[in-house]
C-alpha positions in Angstrom: 0.2 -0.1 -0.3 0.8 3.3 -1.0 0.7 6.0 1.6 -0.7 9.6 -0.2 2.8 10.8 0.2 4.2 8.2 -1.5 5.9 6.2 1.0 5.6 2.3 1.8 4.0 1.1 5.4 6.6 -1.0 7.3 5.0 -4.1 6.9 5.5 -3.9 2.8 9.3 -2.8 3.7 9.4 -6.1 5.5 8.0 -8.1 3.0 10.1 -7.0 0.3 12.0 -9.5 -2.2 15.4 -10.8 -1.4 17.9 -12.3 -3.3 19.6 -15.7 -2.2 23.3 -16.6 -3.0 23.1 -20.6 -4.2 24.5 -21.8 -1.1 21.8 -20.4 0.6 19.4 -21.9 -1.7 20.4 -25.2 -1.5 20.2 -25.1 2.4 16.5 -23.7 1.7 15.9 -26.8 0.1 16.8 -29.1 2.3 15.0 -27.5 5.3 11.9 -28.2 2.6 12.8 -31.5 2.7 12.7 -32.0 6.3 9.8 -30.1 7.0 7.7 -31.9 4.3 9.2 -35.5 5.2 8.0 -34.8 8.7 4.6 -34.4 7.2 4.1 -30.6 7.1 2.2 -30.1 3.1 4.5 -28.4 0.7 2.5 -25.1 0.8 3.2 -25.0 4.1 6.7 -25.9 4.6 7.3 -23.3 1.5 5.8 -21.0 3.7 7.7 -21.7 6.7 10.9 -20.7 5.1 9.7 -17.3 3.2 9.1 -18.3 0.1 6.3 -18.9 -2.3 5.8 -22.4 -3.5 6.3 -21.3 -7.4 9.8 -20.0 -6.2 10.7 -23.0 -4.2 9.7 -25.3 -7.5 11.8 -22.7 -10.0 14.6 -23.3 -7.0 14.2 -27.6 -7.3 14.3 -27.1 -11.5 17.2 -25.0 -11.1 19.4 -26.0 -8.3 17.9 -29.4 -7.5 20.3 -32.7 -6.8 23.1 -29.6 -6.2 25.8 -29.7 -3.2 26.6 -26.7 -2.2 30.5 -27.8 -2.4 29.7 -27.6 -6.5 28.0 -25.0 -6.4 31.7 -23.2 -4.8 33.3 -24.7 -7.7 31.1 -23.8 -10.2 31.5 -20.4 -9.0 35.3 -20.2 -8.8 35.0 -21.7 -12.2 33.2 -18.7 -13.7 34.9 -16.5 -12.0 37.9 -17.7 -13.6 36.6 -18.0 -16.9 35.0 -14.6 -16.8 31.6 -15.9 -16.7 31.6 -17.8 -20.1 30.2 -20.5 -20.2 27.5 -20.5 -22.5 28.2 -22.0 -26.2 
């Protein structure tokens, strides 16, 4: 909600989009997996870590099965090669 003076209220500032590092994403994917395996519905597990189901499934598609150490090596490789990984 935007007030007449153009400022957002404090609740919306708290709900601002956040950018996660790949290592954080892998950790959050693991968190959801553990929570879901304990019997919580997927939608509630996603809500508990603070992301939407759509974001969770997008992350699964992009990072699913990726280990944190693999991400570190990938980032180091991209730094050495200037990020050129496309064909």
